[in-house]
C-alpha positions, -999 to 999 in steps of 0.1 A, spaced: -454 647 -573 -430 643 -544 -432 668 -516 -395 669 -506 -366 681 -527 -329 680 -519 -308 707 -536 -272 696 -538 -240 716 -543 -203 710 -544 -190 711 -508 -184 679 -488 -219 679 -471 -232 668 -506 -226 632 -494 -254 636 -467 -282 642 -492 -310 616 -490 -301 599 -523 -316 565 -512 -348 579 -498 -375 576 -525 -396 603 -508 -370 629 -520 -363 644 -554 -326 651 -559 -316 682 -578 -280 686 -590 -261 715 -605 -235 723 -632 -209 694 -634 -216 680 -599 -221 646 -616 -183 643 -617 -185 632 -580 -205 601 -589 -172 583 -593 -166 589 -555 -200 576 -547 -209 610 -533 -237 618 -558 -255 586 -566 -289 597 -579 -306 628 -594 -340 636 -607 -335 671 -622 -304 691 -632 -296 727 -635 -270 743 -658 -281 779 -659 -249 796 -673 -251 810 -708 -244 777 -725 -218 784 -751 -202 817 -740 -198 813 -702 -185 777 -701 -149 767 -709 -147 743 -738 -136 715 -715 -166 720 -692 -189 725 -722 -179 692 -737 -180 674 -704 -216 686 -696 -229 681 -731 -215 645 -733 -230 637 -699 -264 654 -705 -269 635 -738 -271 603 -718 -299 614 -696 -337 613 -697 -343 637 -668 -350 675 -672 -319 696 -675 -329 732 -668 -310 757 -689 -316 793 -701 -333 778 -732 -338 744 -748 -308 732 -769 -312 708 -798 -279 690 -789 -292 683 -754 -326 665 -760 -335 666 -723 -329 703 -718 -358 725 -708 -361 762 -704 -360 775 -669 -393 793 -661 -375 826 -653 -403 850 -659 -427 829 -637 -402 830 -608 -396 868 -612 -433 875 -614 -440 855 -583 -411 865 -561 -387 890 -577 -353 888 -594 -328 886 -565 -310 857 -581 -273 857 -579 -264 820 -581 -277 787 -593 -288 775 -558 -311 806 -556 -328 796 -589 -332 761 -576 -348 771 -543 -370 796 -561 -383 768 -584 -389 745 -555 -411 772 -539 -429 779 -571 -437 742 -576 -451 739 -540 -426 716 -524 -433 712 -486 -397 705 -475 -364 716 -490 -330 702 -480 -298 720 -489 -266 700 -490 -231 708 -503 -238 746 -502 -216 767 -479 -209 800 -497 -185 810 -469 -178 847 -467 -141 841 -473 -146 822 -505 -152 834 -540 -189 827 -535 -193 849 -504 -210 877 -523 -236 852 -535 -246 840 -501 -271 868 -492 -293 858 -522 -292 821 -511 -302 831 -476 -329 854 -489 -346 825 -508 -344 803 -477 -362 830 -459 -389 833 -486 -394 795 -484 -397 795 -446 -420 825 -447 -443 805 -469 -444 777 -444 -420 755 -462 -396 734 -440 -360 742 -450 -332 720 -437 -296 730 -439 -269 706 -429 -254 717 -396 -219 717 -411 -228 742 -437 -222 780 -433 -256 792 -445 -277 810 -419 -251 806 -392 -243 832 -366 -216 827 -340 -233 850 -315 -267 865 -309 -262 902 -314 -266 921 -282 -273 891 -260 -240 874 -264 -217 904 -263 -196 889 -235 -190 857 -254 -183 877 -286 -156 898 -268 -140 867 -253 -139 851 -287 -124 882 -304 -97 884 -277 -89 847 -282 -86 853 -320 -64 883 -313 -41 863 -290 -39 835 -316 -30 859 -343 -3 875 -322 12 841 -314 12 832 -351 28 865 -359 55 860 -334 61 825 -347 62 838 -383 88 864 -374 109 838 -356 108 816 -386 117 845 -409 147 853 -387 158 817 -388 154 817 -426 176 848 -429 202 832 -407 202 800 -428 205 821 -460 236 837 -446 250 803 -437 244 791 -473 261 822 -486 291 815 -464 294 779 -477 291 792 -513 320 816 -505 341 788 -490 334 765 -520 345 793 -543 377 798 -524 385 761 -525 379 761 -563 404 790 -567 430 770 -548 423 740 -571 427 761 -602 460 775 -588 474 741 -583 456 724 -612 442 697 -589 411 680 -602 397 711 -616 375 694 -642 358 671 -617 354 697 -590 339 723 -614 308 701 -613 302 708 -576 
């Protein structure tokens, strides 16, 4: 059994996973395989599709995943084994819960938990941001919790430096000066953007009035043309 596993998600740092290093297992998720055409995901050893198979996936995604999984001879972890996906295996949910608890709010958490359960010595996480301003922001604490569980058990966990997981801009209390400066800078930038926006809005209103004036002038010319019956049919198209 390999001692290192790379858990790969969707964000751009997925391309930095150690696909060509034979010491690493590569674990993919959901329909990440679609990026193989871009040469971003070039190898995988296990796969995870932990949504409720038929009710939670759109028909398009269901068909795409089923057609792809049928070609494989690697484990595809699902809620239960499915006859139409021969390589599917049931995720050992109860074993994970019994060992570590049930704080599992996303697929990456399930994957990290299984890596801990199976005794991997090093875990790499790629393509996983869960930025707080994204739809996945509420799932981030669970991911970071499982990273903490792994590190607490002596497992090396590497997170790509471009990812947002386990990132803090300042050390609370120690970097208050830097934090205040940064907040003031952001406030200044926001004010400048607001001023520019208002200026653009005023210009837009002015241009709207100019357009209305031209519309009025064109209407007046058309009335003159009708009065004198001068090329009315052609000019009505303007």
